[in-house]
N, C-alpha and C positions, 0 to 999 in steps of 0.2 A: 237659674240652674234647674235642670230636669232631675226630679227625685227618683229614687228607686221604686220600681212598680213591678209586681208579680203578675203573671198571666197564667190562666188555666188552673186556678186553685180548686175549681169544682171538680176536676178529673184528676185522680191521683196517678193514672197512667200517662198523662201527658207531660212531656219533657218541659222543664222550666228554663227560661232564659232570662238573664238579668241585665238591665240597662242602668248604667251609672255614669252619666255624662257630668264629670266634675270640672269642666274646664270654665275658666273665667274669660269673658269676652275681651277685656283689654289685652289679654295675652296674644290674641291673634288679629286684633283690629286696632287701627289708630283711634277709633271712636269708642265710646263706652256704652255698652248695652247691659242693663242690670239683669234682665231675665227674659226667657222666651214666653210666649202666651201660655197660659196655665192649661189650656184644654186642647191637646192635640187631636182629640177625638171629634169634637164638634166643629172645629175651626181648622180643617185641613188646608183650605186655600190660604188662610192667614198664616199658618205655620210654614207653608211652602214660600210665601212671599218674604217672611222674615228671614228664613234660612237663605233664600236667594239673595237677600240684601246683604247678608254677611259675606257671601261669596263675591258679590259685586264690589263691595268695599275692599276686600283683601286683594282682588285682582287690580283695581285701580291703584292701590297702594304700591303693588309691585310694578306698575307701569305697563301692564299687559292688557290687551283688549280681551274682554270676557267672551268666551265662546257662546254662540247661540244655543238656545235649548233644543233639545231633540225634538224632532217632528212629533207631533201628537200631544204636546202639552195643552193645546187649546181643547183637545178631546178630554184630556184628564180633568181639566178645570170644569168642563161641562159635566162630567161625571161627578166631580166634587160637589157641584151645585145641586145635583140630584141627591147626593148623599146627605145633604143637610136636611132633606125631608125625612130620611131614615138613617140616623147616625149609626146604628148597629152594623150597617153594611160596610163601614169604613174603619172599623176597629182593627188596629195593627197589633201584632205580637212584638215583643221586645226585640226579637231577632230581626223582624222586618224593618222596624224603625231604625235599628242599629245599622243595617245595610244601607238604607236610604241616606242616613247621615254620612256614613262612610263614603258613599259615592259622591256626595256633595263636596266633602272636604277633599278627597283625592283628586276630584276633577278641577276644583278651584285653587288648590294649594300643592300642586304636583312638583314644583321645583322652586325653592326659595332659600335665601341665605339668612341665617339667624346667628347672632353673636351673644356670648354670655360666658358664665363661669361654670366649669364642670364640678359636680358634687355627687356623692353617693355612687362613685365609679365601682363597678365590679365586672369581672371577666369570667365567663362560664368555661367549663371544660370543652364545650362545643366550639369555642372561639368567638362566640357572640358576646358583645360588650353592651351593658345596660348602665345608664347614668342619667342624671338630671342636670339640664341646663338652666341656670337661674341668673336673674338679675336682681336689682333692689326691689322690684315690685312683683315679679312673677317667677314661676318655674315651669319647665316643660320636660316631660318624660321623653327620653331618646333611646333608640336601639341602633347599634352598629353591628350588622351582621358580619360573620367571619369573612365572607367573600369580599366585603368592602374594607374590612379591617386590615387585610394583607396588602392593600394598595396604599396605605397611609405612609409607607417608607419607615424612617427611624423615629418618627414622632411618637413619644410615649405619653399616652393619655393618663391623667391622674387628677385627683381632687385638687381644686384651686386653679387649674390651668384655664387661662382666658383663650377661647377659641372662636372661630367662625365655622358654622356647619352649613353644608349644602344638603338638602334632603327633601322629603315629601311628607306632608301631614297625612296621617291615616288613623284608623280606629282599630284597637285591639278588641275583637268582637267578644271574647269570653268575659271580659269585664266592662265592656262598653266605654273604655277610656281612649281618649285620643292621644297620639304620640307622634314623634318625628322619626322617621326611618332615614338615617344618615347615610349618605353616599360619599361624602368628602369632608376631610377635617383639615383646616388650616389654622396655624397659630394667629392670634389676633395681632394685627399690625404688619403681617407679612407682605400685604400689598403695597404698603408704604415702602418697605425695604426693597421690594422689586422694582419700584419706580426709581429709587435712589440708585439701585444697581445699574439699570439701563442708562440713566443719565450719565453716571460716572463712566460706563463703558463707551458711550458715544464721545465723550469729551477726551478720554485717554486715547482712543483710536484716532481722533482728529490730531492729536499731538504726536502721533507716530510711535507710541509704546508698543502697539501690536504689529508693527511692520515686520515682515518676515526678513528683510535685508539686514536688520540689526541683530538678529538671533544668531547665536554661535552654535558650532557643531560640537557635540559631546566627545570627549576623548575615547578612543577605541579600548584602551586598557587603563582605566583609572586605578591608581594605587591608594589614594585616601579620599574618602567620601565624607563630606560634612552633612549631617542630618539635623534639621531644625524641626522639632516636634515636642510633644509632651512626653517625658520619659516614662510615664505610667500608662499611656494609652495602648489600645490594640494595634494601632498603626505601626509603632515601632517594633512591636513583637513580630508582626507579619513581615515587615521589611527585613529584619535581621534573620528571621528563619529562612527566607528564600535566598538571602545573600550568602548565608553560611552553607547552604546546600549546593549552590552553584560555584561559589568562589570563597572557600573558608579563609583564605590568606589575606583578603582585602582588609584594610584598616578603616574603621569608621569613627568619626569624631561627632559626638552627639552634643548639640547645643540645646539644653533644656529651656523650654519657654511654655508659658500658658497659651493655649490655642483658643481660648474662649474666655469672655469676660472683659471688664473694664481694664484698660491698659495693656491687653494682650497684643494689640496690633503694634504698639510701640516696641514691645519685647522682640517680636518677630522681626520687625525692620532693623533693630539694632543687632540682632543675631546675624542677619544676612550681611550687614556691613562688616561685622567683626570677622566673619569667616572669609569674606572676599578680600579683606586687607591682609590676610596671612600674618596674623600677629605672632610674635615670638612664643607666647604662651601656648597657642593652639597649633601652630605650624600650618604650612600651606596645604590646601586641599585641591583636588583636580575637578570636583563638581560638588554642587550644593543641592540637597534634596529638601524640599519644603513639603511636609505631609502631616496628615491627620485623618481620623476616621470620618465616617459620613455623619449627616445630621441635617436639620432644616436649614433654611436660608438664614434665619436668625443665628443658629449655631455656628455657621460658617462665615459669618459677616466679617470677622477680623481679617480674613483673607481678600475681602473686598475693599479694605481701606486704601485710600490713596498713597499713604506713606509707605505701605508694604510694596505697592506697585512700583513706586519710584525707587525703592531700595533695590528691588529685583532688576530694574532697568539700569541702575548704576553699578551693579556688581561686576567685577572684573573676572569673575569665575562663572562658568555656565550654571544655570539654575534649572532644576526639574521640579515641576509642581505636580504633587500627587495627593491632592486634597479631596476627601470624600470618596463617593462611589462613581461609577461611570456616568450616571445621570446628573451628577452635580457639577456645576461650572462656577468658577469664581474669576474674579478679575486677575488674580495671580496666575491662573491657567493661561490667560491670553497674553500676559506679559513674559512669562517664563520662556526660556529657550526650548523647552519641551514639556508637553503635558502627559502625564501617565494617568490612566484611568483609576488606578488604585495604588496604594503603597506597594503591594506584592508586584504589580506590573512594573513599577519603577525599579524594584530590585532585579527583576528579570532583564531590564533594558541595560542596566549598568554593569552587571556581573558577567564577565567574559566566560564562555563555555570552556572548561578545561580540555575537552576533546578537540575543539577547534584550535586551541593553541598547539596541541600535539601535532595536528595535521599541518599547521604552519611550519613547525620545526622540521618535520619530515620533508616538506617541500623545500626548505632551505638546504637540507643535506643533499637532496638530489640536485639542487641547483649548483652546489659547490662542485659535485662530481662533473656535471656537464660543463662548467666553466673551466675546470682543470683540463679536461680532455680537449676542449676547443683551444685553449691556450697552447697546449702541447702541439696539436695539429698545426697551428699557425706558425709556430716556430720551426717545426719540421719542414714546412713548405719553404720557409725563408732559407733554411740550411741547404735544401735541394737546389734552390735558385742560385745560391752562392757557388755551389759546386759546379754548376753548368754554365757559369758566366764567362767572360773573356779574361779570366784571371791569369791564365797561362800564356796569353798573346802579348801582354804588356807587363812583364814580371815585376819590375821594381815598383812602378806606381800602383799597380793592381795589389801588390802585396801590402803596401802601406794602407791603401783604401780598405783592403779586406780586414787588415788588423784593427783599424779604427771602427769598421762596421761591426766586427766581433765584439769589440769593447762596448760599444753602444748597445748592441743587441743584448749582451749580457747584463748590462746595467739596467736597460729597459725591462728585460725579461725579469730580472730579480726584483726590480722595484715594483713591477706590475703584480708579480706573485705576492710580494710582501704586502702591498697596499690591498689587493683583493682579499688576502687572507686575514689582514687586520679588520677590514670592513665586515667580512663574513663572520669573523670571530666575535666582533662586537655585536652583530645581529644575533649570533647564537647565544652569547652570554645574556643579552637581554631577554631573549625568549626563554632560555633555561631559568633565568631568575623569576619569570612569571610563573613557569611551570612548577618551580620549587614549592610554591604555596598552594597549589591547586591540583597537581597531578600525582598519582601514585609513584613512590620513589623508585620502584624497581624498573618501571618503564623509563623514567628519566635516566637511570643508570645505563640502561641498554642503549639509549640514544647517545649518551656521552662515549660509551665504549666504541660504538659505530663510527662516531666522528673522529675519534683519536686514531682508529685503525685507518680510516680513509685519509687522514692528514699524514700519517706515517707512510702509507702507501704512495701518496702523491709526492712527498718529499724524496723518497727513494727513487721513484721514476724520474724526477727532475735531476737528481744527482747523477744518476746513470747517464742520462741524456747529456748533461754538461761534460762529464768525463769523456764520453765518446767523442763529442764535438771537439774538445781540446786535443785528444790524441790525433784525431784526423787533421787538425789544423797544424800540429806538430810535424806530421809527415809532410804536409804541403810546404811548410817553412823550410824543411830539410831539402826538398826538391828544388825550391826556389834559391836556396843558398848555393846549390851547385851551379846554377845559371847566373849567379850574381856577377855583373860586369867587373867588380873589384877583383874577382879571382882572375879574370882575363888580364887585367892590368898587371897583376903579379907576374905574369908570364912574359912581360916586356912590351906589352901593347900599351897605347895611350888614347885618350879621348880629347879631342880639340873642341872648344866651345868659344863662342863670342863672349864679349864682356857681359852681355845681358843673359848668358847662360844657355843660348841655343847651341845644340850639337852640330859641328861642321862635318858634313859628309861629302861635300864637293868643293873644289877650289873656286868654283864660280860664286860660291857664298861669301867669299872674302875678297874685298878690293885691295889693291896695293896700299900699303901704308896703314892697314887696319891692324889693331892690336888683338891678338888672340890668346887664349888661356889654354894650356895644355896640361891635362890631368895625367900624372904618372902614379905608379903604385905607391911611391913614397911621398908624393906631394904634387904641387902644381908649379909650372913655370910659364912666363909670359913672353911672347915673341911678336915681331912685326913682320908682316908680309912685305918684301921689297919689290917684287915685280909681279 
């Protein structure tokens, strides 16, 4: 150990600098070195070789080739050999020696991983964190500056936490103490978890659990949402807040589970199975949301368990995974039918926008009007076609056909209108039911009034059209009745037909001996042609 030494004691105006290298060599080297040479003044070359050997050993321990010394070392050694003749020419101040040691440590130990337990942790108002990393044999002073602390995510540093640190060894010049300037902090054992995560991910992907073909489409307007999460976490509060803002009428079924700790994965899998089976106690849900807040890989590990993945795959209800933050990925995210980056984003995806529903209702109202007008125009065209047909050229047969056509048209028209109205009324009722829970009441009332007025107007138009067509057909029937052959028979005329019903208009149509049927006004008689 290099002891404390003052410089410039003979001159009161000279600034003092203090060197206190209190490090133990076993802390930074695999081998043990008890002390440095006692005289750094008279043995400069020996000091450099010893410090150089420390850096060589640490570099070989890290598996990195040691960088070559800067050019000019040979010249320095030549100067050192000359200084041995006059030792006073090589006397160093404490600051100079500290700077040399600092360069040696920073050049040789610029990036390395160290594991241990945090103790004496404290956070300053500036955001910088100071703590000691220790194991059973040694301890190491560490500093985590604010710019690096903000990059550690949700990891909360505290006394007793086992961590792995990535950083650089440097010297704190005012005290002459070496310390580790930390750049990255990881919980101890996270590397093993990451390897397990990647292996499980590859295996489940090979078994087809991540296949897009097996994933289902979420319902457009879910009415009941099942949520599996901790009832006291921030995730459920964020989810419900967004859900209430966008669609306050949605019903939410919360299945409380532990999201971290021993046995939590089994609880999560059981909750997924229970919600997907639509038990009588819970009722059916349209979609299941699996959510929790962010955390480290170890914190989120329950959502990486294989039993949770298979429970999601076996669910009969679509599953949305909203675990952690945007940068967090779990096995549940890959198996679920949809991954939401955050709990709030999941609520945004599932809650239908009330304004969008109103726009759909308005679109349906316009569609009803257009369908009604088109239907009336089609039937008016049919009426005009019937009035310009050959109805008057073949009175009796055309009259019967027209009457049947009118009956069928009336039935088809009435049936089509009724069916269309029932379908449209059903669509409107469904849309209005969704609006009832999410849209202002006065706008919904206005929409209902408009629909009722349109329905009444349409029924009035249809009634007037039917009455007009019936009156016109009555007049046509009266005209045809005047031309009815039966009226002619009543005046003494007759109609002769063959036995198969053909009308006889010429004697050549009947051979001698043929039986003919003569229709009179009061009945029919049969006769035989003799010649």
